[in-house]
C-alpha positions as CSV (number, residue, x, y, z in Angstrom):
1,M,-17.3,-15.6,-4.7
2,H,-20.2,-16.8,-6.7
3,A,-21.6,-14.9,-9.8
4,G,-24.2,-12.2,-8.7
5,T,-22.9,-12.2,-5.0
6,V,-22.8,-8.8,-3.5
7,H,-20.1,-8.1,-0.8
8,T,-20.8,-5.3,1.4
9,C,-18.3,-3.4,4.0
10,D,-17.1,-0.2,5.2
11,V,-13.9,-0.1,2.9
12,T,-13.0,-2.1,-0.2
13,V,-9.1,-2.3,-0.7
14,I,-8.0,-3.3,-4.3
15,G,-4.6,-5.2,-4.1
16,G,-3.0,-7.2,-1.4
17,G,0.5,-6.0,-1.8
18,L,2.5,-4.1,1.0
19,A,0.5,-0.9,0.5
20,G,-2.8,-2.7,0.3
21,M,-2.0,-4.8,3.4
22,A,-0.8,-1.7,5.3
23,A,-4.1,0.2,4.3
24,S,-6.4,-2.4,5.4
25,L,-4.5,-3.0,8.6
26,H,-4.8,0.4,9.7
27,L,-8.5,0.9,8.7
28,A,-9.3,-2.3,10.7
29,K,-7.5,-1.2,13.7
30,A,-9.8,2.0,13.5
31,G,-12.8,-0.2,13.7
32,L,-13.7,-0.4,10.0
33,R,-15.2,-3.4,8.2
34,V,-12.6,-4.0,5.5
35,V,-12.5,-6.3,2.3
36,C,-9.2,-6.8,0.5
37,I,-9.5,-8.2,-2.9
38,E,-6.2,-10.0,-4.1
39,P,-6.1,-12.4,-6.9
40,E,-2.7,-14.3,-5.7
41,T,-3.6,-17.1,-3.4
42,Q,0.1,-17.1,-2.3
43,V,2.8,-15.0,-1.3
44,R,4.9,-14.0,-4.4
45,Q,8.5,-13.1,-4.5
46,P,8.7,-9.3,-4.7
47,V,11.3,-7.1,-5.8
48,G,13.3,-4.9,-3.6
49,E,14.2,-5.9,-0.1
50,S,16.4,-2.9,1.0
51,L,14.3,-0.2,2.7
52,D,14.8,3.4,3.1
53,W,15.1,5.3,6.4
54,A,11.4,6.0,6.3
55,S,10.5,2.3,6.3
56,P,11.3,1.3,10.0
57,G,8.8,3.9,11.4
58,L,6.1,2.8,9.0
59,L,6.7,-0.8,9.7
60,G,6.6,0.2,13.4
61,A,3.1,1.7,13.1
62,L,1.9,-1.6,11.7
63,G,3.1,-3.6,14.7
64,L,6.4,-4.7,13.2
65,P,9.1,-2.8,15.2
66,M,12.7,-2.7,13.6
67,D,14.4,-4.3,16.6
68,D,11.8,-7.1,16.7
69,L,12.2,-7.9,13.0
70,I,15.9,-8.2,13.5
71,R,15.6,-10.3,16.7
72,R,13.6,-12.5,14.8
73,G,15.8,-12.9,11.7
74,F,13.3,-11.1,9.5
75,A,15.8,-8.4,8.9
76,T,19.5,-7.2,9.2
77,Y,20.8,-3.6,9.7
78,E,21.8,-1.8,6.6
79,R,24.1,1.1,7.2
80,G,24.2,2.9,3.9
81,V,22.9,2.7,0.5
82,T,24.1,2.8,-3.1
83,L,22.8,5.6,-5.1
84,Q,22.2,5.0,-8.7
85,L,23.2,8.3,-10.6
86,S,22.9,9.7,-14.1
87,G,25.2,8.3,-16.7
88,G,24.9,4.7,-15.1
89,R,27.5,5.8,-12.3
90,S,26.8,4.7,-8.6
91,E,27.8,5.9,-5.4
92,D,27.9,4.7,-1.7
93,Y,26.2,7.1,0.7
94,R,25.8,7.1,4.4
95,P,23.9,9.7,6.1
96,G,25.4,12.2,8.4
97,P,24.5,12.6,12.1
98,W,23.0,16.0,11.3
99,L,20.0,13.9,9.6
100,A,19.0,12.5,13.0
101,R,18.7,15.9,14.9
102,P,15.7,18.3,14.8
103,P,14.1,19.2,12.5
104,F,14.7,16.2,10.5
105,N,14.6,13.5,13.2
106,V,15.4,10.6,10.7
107,E,16.3,7.2,11.9
108,L,19.8,6.6,10.5
109,R,19.5,2.8,10.7
110,T,17.7,1.1,8.0
111,I,17.2,-2.6,7.3
112,H,17.4,-5.3,4.5
113,V,14.6,-7.5,4.9
114,D,13.3,-11.1,3.8
115,R,10.4,-9.8,1.9
116,M,8.7,-13.2,1.6
117,R,8.7,-13.6,5.4
118,L,7.7,-10.0,6.0
119,D,4.8,-10.4,3.6
120,R,3.5,-13.5,5.3
121,E,3.9,-11.8,8.7
122,L,1.8,-8.9,7.6
123,Q,-0.8,-11.0,5.9
124,D,-1.2,-12.9,9.2
125,L,-1.7,-9.6,11.2
126,V,-4.2,-8.4,8.6
127,L,-6.0,-11.6,9.0
128,R,-5.9,-11.4,12.9
129,Q,-7.3,-7.9,12.7
130,G,-10.6,-9.2,11.1
131,V,-9.9,-8.0,7.5
132,T,-11.8,-10.3,4.9
133,V,-9.4,-11.2,2.2
134,V,-11.1,-12.5,-1.0
135,H,-9.0,-14.0,-3.8
136,D,-10.5,-12.4,-6.8
137,K,-9.4,-10.0,-9.5
138,A,-11.3,-6.6,-9.7
139,I,-12.1,-5.9,-13.4
140,S,-14.3,-3.0,-13.7
141,V,-15.7,-0.1,-11.8
142,E,-19.7,0.5,-11.7
143,K,-20.0,4.3,-11.6
144,T,-22.3,7.3,-12.3
145,G,-20.1,10.3,-13.6
146,M,-17.3,10.6,-10.9
147,R,-18.9,8.5,-8.1
148,I,-18.2,4.9,-7.6
149,A,-21.0,2.5,-7.0
150,S,-19.3,-0.8,-6.8
151,I,-16.4,-3.1,-7.9
152,H,-17.0,-6.1,-10.3
153,A,-14.9,-8.9,-9.9
154,A,-13.8,-11.6,-12.4
155,S,-15.8,-14.3,-10.5
156,G,-19.2,-12.3,-11.3
157,G,-19.4,-10.8,-7.9
158,R,-19.7,-7.4,-6.8
159,F,-18.3,-5.2,-4.0
160,A,-20.1,-2.3,-2.6
161,S,-19.0,0.2,0.2
162,P,-18.7,3.8,1.0
163,W,-14.9,3.9,0.5
164,F,-12.8,2.3,-2.1
165,I,-8.8,2.0,-2.1
166,D,-6.9,1.1,-5.3
167,A,-3.6,-0.2,-4.1
168,S,-3.2,-2.3,-7.0
169,G,-0.1,-0.7,-8.5
170,S,0.5,2.2,-11.0
171,F,0.8,-0.1,-14.0
172,T,-2.3,-2.2,-13.1
173,S,-4.3,0.3,-11.4
174,L,-8.1,-0.1,-12.2
175,F,-9.1,3.6,-11.2
176,A,-6.4,5.2,-13.0
177,R,-7.7,3.6,-16.2
178,E,-11.3,4.2,-15.2
179,F,-10.9,7.9,-14.4
180,R,-7.8,8.6,-16.5
181,L,-5.7,9.6,-13.4
182,P,-2.2,10.8,-14.0
183,A,0.5,8.4,-12.9
184,I,3.8,10.1,-11.5
185,E,6.6,7.6,-11.4
186,Y,9.5,9.8,-10.2
187,G,10.3,13.5,-9.1
188,P,9.4,15.6,-6.2
189,T,5.6,15.0,-6.3
190,S,6.3,11.2,-6.0
191,Q,7.6,11.4,-2.5
192,P,6.7,8.2,-0.9
193,R,4.3,7.4,2.1
194,W,5.0,3.7,1.6
195,R,8.0,2.1,-0.3
196,T,6.4,-0.1,-3.0
197,K,5.6,0.7,-6.4
198,G,2.2,1.6,-7.4
199,Q,-0.6,4.2,-6.6
200,L,-2.8,4.3,-3.7
201,S,-6.1,6.1,-4.5
202,I,-9.0,6.4,-1.9
203,W,-12.4,7.1,-3.3
204,T,-15.8,7.5,-1.7
205,P,-19.1,7.5,-3.6
206,H,-20.3,10.8,-2.1
207,G,-19.9,14.0,-4.2
208,G,-18.2,17.1,-3.1
209,R,-14.7,18.5,-3.6
210,T,-11.2,17.2,-3.1
211,W,-10.4,16.6,0.6
212,I,-7.3,15.3,2.5
213,G,-8.5,12.3,4.5
214,S,-12.2,12.4,3.6
215,G,-14.4,13.6,0.8
216,K,-14.4,12.8,-2.7
217,F,-11.0,11.8,-3.6
218,L,-7.4,11.2,-2.0
219,S,-4.2,10.0,-4.0
220,V,-1.2,9.1,-2.5
221,Q,1.8,8.4,-4.7
222,I,3.6,5.1,-3.7
223,R,7.2,4.2,-5.0
């Protein structure tokens, strides 16, 4: 992007990690014009390849079903997990069959994935769905009170849209700094919707109260 360029779309997503790509893909599938701002030009080595029991369903919703990932060599089955307990102790855990029955209906199988390959595959899906990925760094927010007008990038360009999503991570979250949002790293309120570290915050410049799904603000904690 050149200095002074204004990029307009329906939704601007800050961050092209797992959460940002997932959000971009779902929004693009819904027919929205999406721009994803990601400073990295190459897939970087992520931390954490063992996914919890919610992850196969989430990946399947993105078009990456568990059986297909295993067949193609992206993943292997993982039958249990190692819990890190207080005091430095660890304990192997395998879920009982009751967890697969109503009302829980949890998929007892989970997977260990090659995150580099998985991230590349997800990037390809995002691009094929029509998401515009801009390799730049979001550095500041142009706002009036609690309303966002645009995002300013390191290149000097600007991104304007009705909706903005910050998926840049809890330690680097632009919106958390600008609006002094609380960051919850653990505990009951940090139950995940997507398993990667960070915070996903959705903002629209329109005024009003807090809504779930539309309105002024929606924040989903990501671990």
